[in-house]
C-alpha positions in Angstrom: 0.1 -1.2 8.6 2.7 1.0 7.5 2.5 4.6 8.9 4.4 7.3 7.4 5.0 11.0 9.3 4.1 13.6 6.9 6.3 17.1 7.9 2.6 18.7 7.4 1.7 17.1 10.3 -0.2 14.3 9.4 0.1 10.9 9.8 -0.7 8.4 6.7 -1.1 4.6 7.5 -0.6 3.0 4.1 -2.4 -0.9 4.4 -1.4 -3.6 2.0 -4.5 -6.0 1.9 -3.9 -10.2 0.2 -7.3 -9.7 -1.4 -10.3 -7.1 -1.4 -12.4 -10.5 -2.1 -10.9 -13.7 -0.9 -14.0 -16.0 -2.1 -13.6 -14.8 -5.2 -10.2 -14.9 -5.4 -9.9 -10.6 -6.0 -7.2 -9.1 -6.3 -5.1 -7.0 -3.9 -4.8 -2.8 -3.2 -2.6 -0.5 -1.6 -4.8 2.4 0.5 -3.0 5.0 2.2 -5.3 6.1 5.2 -4.3 9.8 7.2 -5.4 11.2 10.5 -7.7 14.0 8.9 -10.0 11.5 6.4 -12.2 9.8 6.9 -11.9 7.3 4.2 -9.2 5.9 2.6 -7.5 6.2 -0.8 -7.0 3.5 -2.8 -3.1 4.0 -4.4 -2.5 1.1 -6.4 -5.2 -1.4 -7.6 -5.5 -4.2 -8.0 -2.6 -6.2 -7.2 -2.5 -10.4 -7.9 -1.2 -11.7 -3.9 0.4 -8.4 -2.3 2.5 -10.1 0.4 5.4 -7.3 1.6 6.1 -3.9 1.0 9.0 -1.8 2.0 9.2 2.0 2.1 13.0 3.5 1.6 13.0 6.4 3.6 15.5 8.5 1.7 13.4 8.5 -1.7 9.8 8.0 0.1 9.4 4.7 -2.5 7.8 2.0 -1.5 8.4 -1.4 -2.6 5.4 -4.1 -2.5 6.4 -7.8 -3.5 3.6 -10.1 -5.1 4.2 -14.2 -4.8 1.8 -15.3 -7.6 3.9 -13.4 -10.0 7.5 -12.9 -8.4 7.3 -9.1 -9.4 8.4 -6.5 -7.3 6.4 -2.8 -7.5 7.5 -0.5 -7.3 5.3 3.0 -6.1 6.3 6.6 -5.1 4.3 8.1 -2.7 3.5 11.9 -2.9 
């Protein structure tokens, strides 16, 4: 879980899932939870074996690594 403080007061939490169903080999995803929302918002879907994420505080971009593909995916957060 990656907490991100928002200027408007509502904190967001970004959760990276390796798989949505490991028994069936389903892809993973990145979801955003908010202090005020009861349901998560899916940001990126599908991700192939995502393992790590890092956020650039200056640009607001999030970088996600996929272990199987060897890719680094850049996601612009709002």
